[in-house]
N, C-alpha and C positions, 0 to 999 in steps of 0.2 A: 595424209591429212584426214582428220575426222569429219570436219564440217566445211562446206563451201557456201558462202552467201552469193547469190546471183541476183544482180540488179540491172535492169534496163533503164537508161536515162534519156530523156528528151525534154529540153527546156525546163530542167528541174532546178533552176537557180534559186527558187524560193524554198525548196524542200530537201534537196539532196544532202546538204551538210547535216541537217538534223537527223536524217535517216542514217547516215554513216556514223555519226557521233553516238547514236543509240546502240549501234552494234559494238563500237569500240568500248563502250561503257559497260558491256556485259560482265556479269560475275562468272567469268569462264576463262580458262587459260587461253591467251591470245595465240600461243603456239599451235593450238588445236583447231584453229579455223582460219580460213582465208576469205577475202572479200574481192569479188570480181564485178566491175562495173563496165557495161558497154554503153558508149555514148553514140547516139544516132545523129551525129553531125549537128548538134544543137545550135541554132542561131543565137541563143542567149549566152553561148560559150560557157555553159555551166560545167563543162568538162574541166575547165581551169580550176574550179573549186575542188574537184575530185583529185586533181593532180597533187595537191599539197599533202595528201595522206599517204605516207610511206607504206602503210599496211595494205593499201588498196591497189589491186592490179587494174589499170585502166586500159580498155580496148576502145580505140576511136574508129568508128565506122566512117567511110568516106561519104556515105549518104545515109538518108533515113531509111533503114531497112524495116522499120515497124517494130512493134512490141515483141511479137513472137519470135521472129528471126533473130532479133537482138538478144533475146534470152537464150536462144539455142547456141548462139556464138559464145556467150559467156559460159554456158554449160559445157561446151566442148573444151574450154580452157580450164575447167575445174578438175579437182582430184579427190574431193571429199566423199566419204561413204554416205554422208547425209547432205542432201542439197536443200538449202534454204532459199526458196523463191520469195523475193520481196519487191514490192513496188517502191519507186523512189519517193513516194509521198506517204510512206508508212514509217512509224517508229515503234520500237518494242521496249517493254519494261526491262529493268536491269537483270531480272532473274529469268527472263523469257527463254533463253537458249538452254540454261541449266535444266529448267523444268521440262522443256520439250524433248531434249535428248534423253534425259533420265527416263521419261515415260515411254518413248518409242523403243528404247533398248530392253524394256521389260518384256516385250512380246515380239518375237521374230516374225509373226504373221502380219504385223502391221507394216503395210507398204508405204504409209504416210500418216502424218499427224497434222491437224490444224488447230489453231488457237481461237480464242474469242477476239474479234476485231471490233473496236468501238469507233464511232465518229469522234474525232479529237475534240470538237467543241461541245457537243451536247452530251457526249458519253453514252448515247444510245447505241444499241447493237447494230453494226453493219453486217457482220457474219457471226452466226452462232450455230453453225451446222448447215449442211446442204442436202437438199432432196431434189431428185429429178422425177418429174411426173410425165406420163404419156400426154402428148406426143413430143416430148423434149422441153417441157416447161421446167426450168431450173429455178429453185427458190431458196433464198437464204432464210434460215430458221433462227430461233432464239432459244436454244436448248439450255436448260439450267445445270445439267450434269453431263459428264462425259458419255459419249455414245458413238456407235458406229454410224457412218454417214455415207451418202452416195458420192459426194465430192467435197474437197477441201477448198477453203478460200485461200488461194495461193498468192494473195496480196501479201501474206505472211504465213507460210506453211512449209512443211518439210516432206520431201520424198526420199525414200531409201534407194540408193543407186542400184543395189542388187536386184531390184524389181525388173531392171532392164528397160523401164519406161521412164526416161528422164528428159525426153525432148518433146516440145509442143509441136502440134501439127501445123505446118506452114500454110496449109489451105485455109486455116481459120482467120489469119490476119490479126485479130484481137477479139476478145470476149468469147467465152465458152471453152477456152483452152484448158482451164482447170477441170471442168466437168469431163472433157474429152480424155485428158491424160489419166484422170482418176478412174474412168470407165475401163480403160485399158489395163490399169493396175488391178482392178477388181476381177477382171476376166482371167487374170493369172492366179486367182485364188487368194490374193492378199486382202486384208481389211484396211479400212481408213477410219481413223479415230478423231473425233472432235474432242479437244481437251481444253476446257474453259479456265483451268487454273493458270494458264499462260495468257497474257494479254498484250495486244498490239493496238495501235491507234492509226486510223486512216484520216489523213489531213485533206479531206475533200468537203465540198459544200453539199449538204444533204439535199438541197432543192435543185441541184444542177440537172440539166438535161443536155444531151449531146446528140447531134445528128449522126456522128460516126458510131456512137454506142448503139443507137436505135437500129442503124443499118446492119451492123455486125451481129447483134443479138438475133435479129430476124433472119439473117442469111445463114448463120451457123447452127441454129437450133435443130433443124432437121438433119443436117449433115452428121453431126456427132452422134445423134440418136440412132441413125440408120447405118452407120459406118460398117457394121458387121452383118447387115442384112444381105440376102441375095437379091438379084435384080427384081424378081417377082415381089419380094417383100418391100423393096423400095418403091415400086410402082403402086402397090396397095397403100403404102403410107402416104405417098404424094396425092393419091386420089382423095383420101380422107382429109388431108391437110388443106388441099386446094378448095374442097367443097365446104369444109366446116372449121377445122382447127386453126387455120391461119387467121380467119376473121375473129375467132374467139380470143386468140392470143393477142391480136392487135387491139381489140376492144378492151381487154383486161388492162393492157399497159396504158392506153389512153385514159381509161377511167381512173387509174392510179395517179396519172399526171396529165390532165387535159392539154397542156402545152405541147405535148408530143404530136398533136394533130398537124402541126406546121411541117412535120417531116414526112407527110404522106407520099410525096414523090419518091423519097429515099426508101420508104418502106415497100413501095411497089417494086422498085428496082431490086431490093433485097429478096423479094419473093421470086423474081425471075432468076436471079443469080443463085439462089438456094437450090432451085430445081436443077440448074446446070451442074452445080457442085455435087448434089446427091447422085446424079446419073453419070458423073465423070468416070 
């Protein structure tokens, strides 16, 4: 198999069909790709909508394992040389797969490739390249041309199986998993390319805020940034982060959306859990 689409689903009744249909409508030979969906015991029974597609392999988890573990379960069941990670609330243009596979095949040094991802309603850029700044501040960019990047937006992106880095880190839970796996791929000498000729659409509300999102972003930031540090390096990082950078990052996110201040208890919990995770 050349390509494996990997999708984790939870309560995706309003989006999962459109996601799958966009894959099935690709201008690409169906024999060359497979679609694997893992359902996290969705209360809305959206797995029933997935069942009707003969092309889709459905894996039903007995409980909600979370986004990352669910993706890893699907990845273990896959066989494609190129793994397409997609969120269940993302759709892709008809020529998306053809463009992405054609581009990544041109350069064996590419460990992965990402596309331009737009908000489905406003058509504003959600992901247009990714940059990680010290001390773990990840930022989506809006690059106009293809370029090498620090991380891919794996709401719709491709990883080459031969990199050996195809599983997300279970310690993360959710958020930051794309930056983490991309860092591991770059450490092996591969490059990551942002390729805006291929376009996907993220069907989310631009103004939404989420307590879980705020918690996991705060918790995971330092972990994936210091994963390959020795103990002394981790302690130095934590000293600077506790004294200054945590407050700076928190202020930055609240200034961008003042409503996040209501999650202050969750943010403090994330700070404590982050320290534990870094020193684990």
